[in-house]
MIDRENKOL-477963 format. One line per field, with one value per atom (N, C-alpha, C, CB): residue number from 1; residue in one letter; atom name; x, y, z. Coordinates in steps of 0.2 Angstrom, whole numbers, plus 2048, in hexadecimal, padded with zeros to 3 digits. Glycine has a CB too. Example, Ala and Ser with C-alpha at 12.3 -4.5 7.8 and 13.67 -1.06 7.14 Angstrom:
BEGIN
k: [1, 1, 1, 1, 2, 2, 2, 2]
r: [A, A, A, A, S, S, S, S]
a: [N, CA, C, CB, N, CA, C, CB]
c1: [842, 83E, 842, 839, 840, 844, 840, 846]
c2: [7E4, 7EA, 7F0, 7EA, 7F5, 7FB, 800, 7FD]
c3: [827, 827, 827, 82D, 823, 824, 827, 81D]
//
This chain:
BEGIN
k: [1, 1, 1, 1, 2, 2, 2, 2, 3, 3, 3, 3, 4, 4, 4, 4, 5, 5, 5, 5, 6, 6, 6, 6, 7, 7, 7, 7, 8, 8, 8, 8, 9, 9, 9, 9, 10, 10, 10, 10, 11, 11, 11, 11, 12, 12, 12, 12, 13, 13, 13, 13, 14, 14, 14, 14, 15, 15, 15, 15, 16, 16, 16, 16, 17, 17, 17, 17, 18, 18, 18, 18, 19, 19, 19, 19, 20, 20, 20, 20, 21, 21, 21, 21, 22, 22, 22, 22, 23, 23, 23, 23, 24, 24, 24, 24, 25, 25, 25, 25, 26, 26, 26, 26, 27, 27, 27, 27, 28, 28, 28, 28, 29, 29, 29, 29, 30, 30, 30, 30, 31, 31, 31, 31, 32, 32, 32, 32, 33, 33, 33, 33, 34, 34, 34, 34, 35, 35, 35, 35, 36, 36, 36, 36, 37, 37, 37, 37, 38, 38, 38, 38, 39, 39, 39, 39, 40, 40, 40, 40, 41, 41, 41, 41, 42, 42, 42, 42, 43, 43, 43, 43, 44, 44, 44, 44, 45, 45, 45, 45, 46, 46, 46, 46, 47, 47, 47, 47, 48, 48, 48, 48, 49, 49, 49, 49, 50, 50, 50, 50, 51, 51, 51, 51, 52, 52, 52, 52, 53, 53, 53, 53, 54, 54, 54, 54, 55, 55, 55, 55, 56, 56, 56, 56, 57, 57, 57, 57, 58, 58, 58, 58, 59, 59, 59, 59, 60, 60, 60, 60, 61, 61, 61, 61, 62, 62, 62, 62, 63, 63, 63, 63, 64, 64, 64, 64, 65, 65, 65, 65, 66, 66, 66, 66, 67, 67, 67, 67, 68, 68, 68, 68, 69, 69, 69, 69, 70, 70, 70, 70, 71, 71, 71, 71, 72, 72, 72, 72, 73, 73, 73, 73, 74, 74, 74, 74, 75, 75, 75, 75, 76, 76, 76, 76, 77, 77, 77, 77, 78, 78, 78, 78, 79, 79, 79, 79, 80, 80, 80, 80, 81, 81, 81, 81, 82, 82, 82, 82, 83, 83, 83, 83, 84, 84, 84, 84, 85, 85, 85, 85, 86, 86, 86, 86, 87, 87, 87, 87, 88, 88, 88, 88, 89, 89, 89, 89, 90, 90, 90, 90, 91, 91, 91, 91, 92, 92, 92, 92, 93, 93, 93, 93, 94, 94, 94, 94, 95, 95, 95, 95, 96, 96, 96, 96, 97, 97, 97, 97, 98, 98, 98, 98, 99, 99, 99, 99, 100, 100, 100, 100, 101, 101, 101, 101, 102, 102, 102, 102, 103, 103, 103, 103, 104, 104, 104, 104, 105, 105, 105, 105, 106, 106, 106, 106, 107, 107, 107, 107, 108, 108, 108, 108, 109, 109, 109, 109, 110, 110, 110, 110, 111, 111, 111, 111, 112, 112, 112, 112, 113, 113, 113, 113]
r: [M, M, M, M, T, T, T, T, P, P, P, P, P, P, P, P, G, G, G, G, P, P, P, P, D, D, D, D, D, D, D, D, A, A, A, A, A, A, A, A, L, L, L, L, L, L, L, L, R, R, R, R, A, A, A, A, A, A, A, A, A, A, A, A, E, E, E, E, R, R, R, R, L, L, L, L, E, E, E, E, R, R, R, R, L, L, L, L, A, A, A, A, A, A, A, A, R, R, R, R, T, T, T, T, T, T, T, T, R, R, R, R, G, G, G, G, D, D, D, D, W, W, W, W, R, R, R, R, A, A, A, A, G, G, G, G, G, G, G, G, L, L, L, L, L, L, L, L, A, A, A, A, S, S, S, S, R, R, R, R, P, P, P, P, E, E, E, E, V, V, V, V, I, I, I, I, A, A, A, A, H, H, H, H, A, A, A, A, P, P, P, P, D, D, D, D, G, G, G, G, G, G, G, G, T, T, T, T, E, E, E, E, H, H, H, H, V, V, V, V, A, A, A, A, E, E, E, E, A, A, A, A, R, R, R, R, A, A, A, A, G, G, G, G, T, T, T, T, G, G, G, G, A, A, A, A, W, W, W, W, I, I, I, I, T, T, T, T, A, A, A, A, L, L, L, L, S, S, S, S, P, P, P, P, A, A, A, A, V, V, V, V, A, A, A, A, A, A, A, A, P, P, P, P, L, L, L, L, A, A, A, A, A, A, A, A, W, W, W, W, L, L, L, L, R, R, R, R, E, E, E, E, A, A, A, A, S, S, S, S, G, G, G, G, T, T, T, T, A, A, A, A, M, M, M, M, P, P, P, P, P, P, P, P, P, P, P, P, P, P, P, P, A, A, A, A, V, V, V, V, A, A, A, A, L, L, L, L, A, A, A, A, R, R, R, R, V, V, V, V, L, L, L, L, L, L, L, L, E, E, E, E, R, R, R, R, L, L, L, L, P, P, P, P, G, G, G, G, A, A, A, A, D, D, D, D, L, L, L, L, S, S, S, S, P, P, P, P, S, S, S, S]
a: [N, CA, C, CB, N, CA, C, CB, N, CA, C, CB, N, CA, C, CB, N, CA, C, CB, N, CA, C, CB, N, CA, C, CB, N, CA, C, CB, N, CA, C, CB, N, CA, C, CB, N, CA, C, CB, N, CA, C, CB, N, CA, C, CB, N, CA, C, CB, N, CA, C, CB, N, CA, C, CB, N, CA, C, CB, N, CA, C, CB, N, CA, C, CB, N, CA, C, CB, N, CA, C, CB, N, CA, C, CB, N, CA, C, CB, N, CA, C, CB, N, CA, C, CB, N, CA, C, CB, N, CA, C, CB, N, CA, C, CB, N, CA, C, CB, N, CA, C, CB, N, CA, C, CB, N, CA, C, CB, N, CA, C, CB, N, CA, C, CB, N, CA, C, CB, N, CA, C, CB, N, CA, C, CB, N, CA, C, CB, N, CA, C, CB, N, CA, C, CB, N, CA, C, CB, N, CA, C, CB, N, CA, C, CB, N, CA, C, CB, N, CA, C, CB, N, CA, C, CB, N, CA, C, CB, N, CA, C, CB, N, CA, C, CB, N, CA, C, CB, N, CA, C, CB, N, CA, C, CB, N, CA, C, CB, N, CA, C, CB, N, CA, C, CB, N, CA, C, CB, N, CA, C, CB, N, CA, C, CB, N, CA, C, CB, N, CA, C, CB, N, CA, C, CB, N, CA, C, CB, N, CA, C, CB, N, CA, C, CB, N, CA, C, CB, N, CA, C, CB, N, CA, C, CB, N, CA, C, CB, N, CA, C, CB, N, CA, C, CB, N, CA, C, CB, N, CA, C, CB, N, CA, C, CB, N, CA, C, CB, N, CA, C, CB, N, CA, C, CB, N, CA, C, CB, N, CA, C, CB, N, CA, C, CB, N, CA, C, CB, N, CA, C, CB, N, CA, C, CB, N, CA, C, CB, N, CA, C, CB, N, CA, C, CB, N, CA, C, CB, N, CA, C, CB, N, CA, C, CB, N, CA, C, CB, N, CA, C, CB, N, CA, C, CB, N, CA, C, CB, N, CA, C, CB, N, CA, C, CB, N, CA, C, CB, N, CA, C, CB, N, CA, C, CB, N, CA, C, CB, N, CA, C, CB, N, CA, C, CB, N, CA, C, CB, N, CA, C, CB, N, CA, C, CB, N, CA, C, CB, N, CA, C, CB, N, CA, C, CB, N, CA, C, CB, N, CA, C, CB, N, CA, C, CB, N, CA, C, CB, N, CA, C, CB, N, CA, C, CB, N, CA, C, CB]
c1: [876, 870, 872, 86B, 86F, 871, 86C, 870, 86F, 86B, 865, 86F, 85F, 85A, 85C, 854, 859, 85B, 854, 85E, 855, 850, 84A, 852, 84C, 847, 844, 84B, 846, 843, 83B, 846, 839, 832, 82E, 832, 831, 82D, 82C, 830, 832, 832, 82C, 839, 82C, 827, 820, 828, 81F, 818, 816, 818, 81B, 81A, 818, 820, 81B, 81A, 813, 81F, 811, 80B, 805, 80A, 806, 801, 800, 803, 806, 805, 802, 80C, 803, 800, 7F9, 803, 7F7, 7EF, 7EC, 7EF, 7EF, 7EC, 7EB, 7F0, 7F0, 7F0, 7EA, 7F7, 7EA, 7E5, 7DE, 7E6, 7DD, 7D7, 7D4, 7D7, 7D9, 7D7, 7D7, 7DA, 7D9, 7DA, 7D3, 7DF, 7D2, 7CC, 7CB, 7CD, 7C6, 7C4, 7C3, 7BF, 7C3, 7C1, 7C6, 7BD, 7C4, 7C9, 7CB, 7C6, 7D1, 7D4, 7D6, 7DA, 7D3, 7D4, 7D5, 7CF, 7DA, 7DA, 7D4, 7E1, 7D2, 7CD, 7CD, 7C6, 7C8, 7C8, 7C7, 7CD, 7C7, 7C6, 7CC, 7C1, 7D1, 7D8, 7DD, 7DA, 7E0, 7E6, 7EC, 7E8, 7ED, 7F2, 7F1, 7F4, 7EB, 7E9, 7E4, 7E6, 7E7, 7E2, 7E0, 7E5, 7DA, 7D7, 7D7, 7D0, 7D8, 7D8, 7D1, 7DE, 7CD, 7C7, 7C6, 7C2, 7C4, 7C2, 7BB, 7C3, 7BB, 7B4, 7B3, 7B5, 7AD, 7AB, 7A7, 7A6, 7A7, 7A3, 79C, 7A4, 799, 792, 790, 78F, 796, 795, 796, 78E, 797, 799, 7A0, 798, 7A1, 7A8, 7AA, 7A9, 7B1, 7B3, 7BA, 7B4, 7BB, 7C1, 7C6, 7C1, 7CC, 7D1, 7D4, 7D6, 7D5, 7D7, 7D3, 7D9, 7CD, 7C8, 7C8, 7C1, 7CB, 7CC, 7D3, 7C9, 7D7, 7DE, 7E0, 7E1, 7DC, 7DD, 7DE, 7D8, 7DA, 7DA, 7DF, 7D4, 7E2, 7E6, 7ED, 7E3, 7EF, 7F5, 7FB, 7F6, 7F9, 7FE, 7FF, 7FC, 7F9, 7F9, 7FE, 7F2, 7FD, 801, 808, 7FE, 80A, 811, 814, 812, 810, 813, 814, 80E, 810, 811, 814, 80B, 819, 81C, 821, 820, 823, 828, 82E, 82B, 82F, 835, 833, 836, 82D, 82B, 82C, 824, 82D, 82D, 833, 82D, 839, 83F, 83F, 845, 83E, 83E, 838, 83D, 832, 82D, 82E, 826, 831, 833, 838, 835, 83D, 842, 83F, 847, 83A, 837, 833, 832, 82F, 82C, 831, 827, 836, 83B, 83E, 841, 83F, 842, 83D, 844, 837, 831, 831, 82B, 832, 831, 836, 831, 83C, 841, 841, 847, 83B, 83A, 836, 837, 836, 832, 82B, 835, 829, 822, 822, 820, 821, 820, 81B, 81F, 81C, 818, 811, 81A, 80B, 805, 804, 7FF, 806, 805, 809, 807, 80F, 812, 80F, 819, 80C, 808, 802, 806, 7FE, 7F8, 7FA, 7F5, 7FF, 801, 803, 808, 807, 808, 802, 80D, 7FD, 7F7, 7F3, 7F2, 7F3, 7F0, 7F4, 7EF, 7FA, 7FE, 7FD, 806, 7FD, 7FD, 7F6, 7FE, 7F1, 7EA, 7EA, 7E5, 7EE, 7EE, 7F3, 7EE, 7F9, 7FE, 7FD, 805, 7FE, 7FD, 802, 7FE, 7FF, 803, 802, 80A, 800, 7FF, 805, 7FB, 80B, 811, 814, 816, 810, 812, 810, 80F, 80C, 80A, 810, 805, 810, 816, 818, 815, 81E, 821, 822, 827]
c2: [818, 816, 816, 81C, 812, 811, 816, 80A, 819, 81E, 81A, 822, 81E, 81B, 818, 81F, 812, 80F, 80F, 808, 80C, 80C, 807, 80A, 802, 7FD, 7FF, 7F6, 805, 806, 808, 80C, 80C, 80D, 807, 812, 802, 7FC, 7F8, 7F7, 7F9, 7F6, 7F9, 7F6, 7FF, 803, 801, 80B, 801, 7FF, 7F8, 800, 7F4, 7ED, 7EC, 7E8, 7EF, 7EF, 7F2, 7F3, 7F8, 7FB, 7F6, 801, 7F3, 7EE, 7E8, 7EC, 7E6, 7E0, 7E2, 7DD, 7E8, 7EA, 7EB, 7F1, 7EE, 7EF, 7E8, 7F3, 7E3, 7DD, 7D9, 7D8, 7D9, 7D6, 7D9, 7D7, 7E0, 7E4, 7E2, 7EB, 7E0, 7DF, 7D8, 7DF, 7D3, 7CD, 7CC, 7C7, 7D1, 7D1, 7D3, 7D5, 7D1, 7D3, 7DA, 7D0, 7DD, 7E4, 7E7, 7E5, 7EE, 7F1, 7F5, 7ED, 7F9, 7FD, 7F8, 803, 7F6, 7F1, 7F5, 7ED, 7F3, 7F6, 7F1, 7FB, 7F2, 7EE, 7EE, 7EF, 7E9, 7E9, 7E3, 7E9, 7E1, 7DB, 7DD, 7D7, 7D8, 7D9, 7D9, 7D4, 7D5, 7D5, 7D9, 7CD, 7DD, 7E1, 7DD, 7E7, 7D7, 7D3, 7CF, 7CE, 7CE, 7CB, 7CE, 7C4, 7D4, 7D8, 7D4, 7DF, 7D6, 7D3, 7D8, 7D0, 7D6, 7DB, 7DA, 7DA, 7DF, 7DF, 7E4, 7E1, 7E1, 7E5, 7E8, 7E1, 7EE, 7F2, 7F4, 7F8, 7F1, 7F2, 7F9, 7EC, 7FC, 802, 802, 805, 7FB, 7FA, 7F9, 7F5, 7FA, 7F9, 7F2, 7FA, 7ED, 7E6, 7E6, 7E1, 7E0, 7DF, 7D8, 7E1, 7D7, 7D0, 7D0, 7CE, 7CA, 7C9, 7C7, 7C4, 7CB, 7CA, 7C3, 7CF, 7C0, 7BA, 7B4, 7B9, 7B6, 7B1, 7B0, 7B2, 7B5, 7B6, 7B5, 7BC, 7B0, 7B0, 7AE, 7AA, 7AB, 7AA, 7B0, 7A5, 7B5, 7BB, 7C1, 7BE, 7BF, 7C4, 7C2, 7C6, 7BC, 7BA, 7BD, 7B2, 7BD, 7C0, 7C7, 7BE, 7CB, 7D2, 7D3, 7D5, 7D0, 7D1, 7D0, 7CC, 7CA, 7C9, 7CE, 7C2, 7D0, 7D5, 7DC, 7D6, 7DD, 7E4, 7E3, 7E8, 7DE, 7DD, 7E3, 7D6, 7E3, 7E8, 7E9, 7E6, 7E4, 7E5, 7EB, 7DE, 7ED, 7F2, 7F9, 7F1, 7F9, 800, 804, 7FE, 801, 805, 808, 800, 804, 808, 80D, 802, 80B, 810, 816, 80C, 815, 81B, 81F, 819, 81C, 820, 824, 81B, 821, 824, 82A, 81F, 829, 82F, 835, 82D, 833, 838, 83C, 835, 838, 83B, 83F, 835, 83D, 841, 848, 83E, 847, 84D, 852, 84B, 850, 855, 859, 851, 858, 85B, 861, 857, 866, 86C, 86B, 871, 866, 864, 85D, 866, 85A, 853, 850, 851, 84A, 847, 846, 840, 847, 846, 83F, 848, 83A, 833, 832, 82E, 835, 835, 838, 838, 83E, 842, 83E, 849, 83B, 837, 831, 835, 82E, 828, 82A, 824, 82F, 832, 833, 838, 836, 838, 831, 83C, 82C, 826, 823, 821, 823, 81F, 823, 820, 82A, 82D, 82C, 835, 82B, 829, 822, 82A, 81E, 817, 815, 812, 818, 815, 817, 819, 813, 814, 81A, 80E, 81D, 822, 829, 820, 82D, 834, 838, 838, 835, 838, 837, 835, 834, 833, 839, 82D, 83E, 844, 847, 848, 84B, 84E, 854, 851, 855, 85A, 861, 858]
c3: [7DD, 7DA, 7D2, 7DB, 7CF, 7C8, 7C4, 7C5, 7BF, 7BB, 7B7, 7B5, 7B6, 7B3, 7AC, 7B2, 7AA, 7A4, 79F, 7A5, 799, 795, 797, 78E, 79B, 79D, 7A3, 79E, 7A7, 7AD, 7AC, 7B0, 7A7, 7A6, 7A5, 79F, 7A2, 7A1, 7A8, 79C, 7AC, 7B2, 7B7, 7B5, 7B6, 7BA, 7B8, 7BA, 7B2, 7AF, 7B1, 7A8, 7B1, 7B2, 7BA, 7B1, 7BE, 7C5, 7C7, 7C9, 7C4, 7C4, 7C2, 7C1, 7BC, 7BA, 7BE, 7B3, 7C1, 7C5, 7CC, 7C7, 7CE, 7D5, 7D4, 7D7, 7CE, 7CD, 7CC, 7C6, 7C8, 7C7, 7CE, 7C3, 7D2, 7D9, 7DD, 7DC, 7DD, 7E1, 7DF, 7E0, 7D8, 7D5, 7D8, 7CE, 7D9, 7DC, 7E3, 7D8, 7E7, 7EE, 7F1, 7F0, 7F7, 7FB, 7FB, 802, 7F9, 7F8, 7FE, 7F3, 7FE, 804, 807, 809, 80C, 811, 816, 813, 816, 81B, 822, 819, 827, 82E, 833, 830, 838, 83D, 842, 841, 845, 84A, 84E, 846, 851, 855, 85C, 854, 860, 868, 86B, 86A, 869, 86C, 869, 86D, 86D, 86A, 868, 86F, 86C, 86A, 864, 870, 862, 85C, 857, 85E, 854, 850, 84A, 84E, 848, 842, 83D, 843, 836, 831, 82E, 82C, 82D, 82B, 825, 830, 81F, 819, 81A, 813, 819, 819, 812, 81E, 810, 809, 809, 806, 803, 802, 804, 7FB, 803, 804, 80C, 800, 810, 817, 819, 819, 815, 817, 819, 811, 81D, 81F, 81E, 827, 81D, 81C, 820, 815, 824, 827, 822, 82D, 821, 81C, 81D, 81C, 823, 824, 821, 82C, 821, 81E, 817, 820, 814, 80C, 80A, 80A, 80E, 80C, 805, 810, 802, 7FB, 7F7, 7F7, 7F9, 7F5, 7F8, 7F5, 7FE, 802, 803, 808, 803, 804, 7FF, 804, 7F9, 7F4, 7F5, 7ED, 7F7, 7F8, 7FE, 7F9, 804, 80A, 808, 80F, 805, 804, 7FF, 801, 7FA, 7F5, 7F8, 7EF, 7FD, 801, 808, 801, 808, 80E, 810, 80E, 816, 818, 814, 81F, 80F, 80A, 806, 806, 805, 800, 804, 7FF, 80A, 80E, 80C, 815, 80C, 80A, 803, 80B, 7FE, 7F7, 7F7, 7F2, 7FA, 7F9, 7FD, 7FC, 803, 807, 803, 80E, 800, 7FC, 7F7, 7FA, 7F3, 7EE, 7F0, 7EA, 7F6, 7F9, 7FB, 7FF, 7FE, 800, 7F9, 804, 7F4, 7EE, 7EB, 7E9, 7EB, 7E8, 7EC, 7E8, 7F3, 7F7, 7F6, 7FE, 7F3, 7F2, 7EB, 7F2, 7E8, 7E1, 7E2, 7DC, 7DE, 7DE, 7DE, 7D9, 7D9, 7D8, 7D9, 7D1, 7DF, 7E0, 7DC, 7E8, 7D9, 7D4, 7D8, 7D2, 7D5, 7D8, 7DB, 7D3, 7D7, 7DA, 7E0, 7D5, 7E1, 7E7, 7ED, 7E7, 7EC, 7F1, 7F3, 7EE, 7EE, 7EF, 7F3, 7E8, 7F2, 7F6, 7FD, 7F2, 7FE, 804, 808, 804, 805, 809, 80B, 804, 807, 808, 80E, 802, 80E, 813, 819, 811, 81A, 820, 823, 81F, 81F, 822, 825, 81C, 822, 824, 829, 81E, 829, 82D, 834, 82B, 839, 840, 843, 844, 848, 84B, 849, 84B, 84E, 84C, 84B, 852, 84D, 84C, 845, 850, 840, 839, 835, 837, 837, 833, 831, 837, 82B, 829, 82E, 822, 82E, 833, 82F, 836]
//
């Protein structure tokens, strides 16, 4: 692993800003799998007002989000969470992210041991 450089802070800020901008133009709501067929689940966005929208019907707003957070993100994200867990005081954003992930990731076996 290369040591942090002077441009790393700018890189982190740019990534955060892009992620926030993308989220702002993506289909809003709490996305959950649903539908009648287990072999063809639908992703449904549940809005705070109780409304729902099928994410597939809003492809223009969701395609970039889905590709940005593809499985390619898992390895560096998991590495960051592991690194944060090894500190005496894990950064609050890492803990918050871990909580959100554990609420959303499938499988009861994913709880911390």
